Steps between C-alpha positions, in 0.01 A plus 500: 500500500866397525638416843807336648464121513493343846544140610120465519497543120719191454211254441350718225842561342570127504163426335562756225847365430383139493214596268753665266696175495205268426551510122855616429621568149651178362830681437567497875699193613307287751775528762478880484121494547544255789737748670254786439216292647706414810578868547129585464396274789362681804790417733754632249301821449465552874875455540568783255343751739799460735736629229578866581571570131146400396299760309143376456168666427150369438201644321154508653410183682806339342376484144859560398847545650854601420807375681866583478807548711698814576873479435651839588317759289369236255182297525497174306141410415443125517127457451201705385160335502144609421303646213715717270357829632559386859858409409550847351373665819723282718804569284430875503488487879833321525661741254383789718743374768787634291839351426573257222311187404576164345242250373497182298229365274444299185391648168193276478370592847258779584755664733714572195254785429597655834875501440552518123558878510778462758861451394573138403830410667533123469352185352544162669428180309330268753395228256516456120179703448506706820682830530472714813522872434642736763390862503625800696343835581 
């Protein structure tokens, strides 16, 4: 069951994000992971719910979530978390909202499987061995 995320989901979302960040790929610079961890803290997550552009959904009892921000008719997806099948369900739900979509990922990450069939529009080199891929649908 996919439902709109509410502020009461913030603790579970924070836990999932922090768990994702426990053992980051060594290609990620430490300062980037530190920023991600700060953003994953409960207070930061709770603060996001005041943003009127927020688009966020959770699966089940928050065994996964997807979050992005609406910019006109485009939704930029910033985070998808959960088992791969849960991620697919969450992404399908967001795509059902219509409009256009933008997402970033890294080729070595599981989320790459979600976006690889979209149109690759840009590559950003973040570190010598770390390239962020931007996809559009």
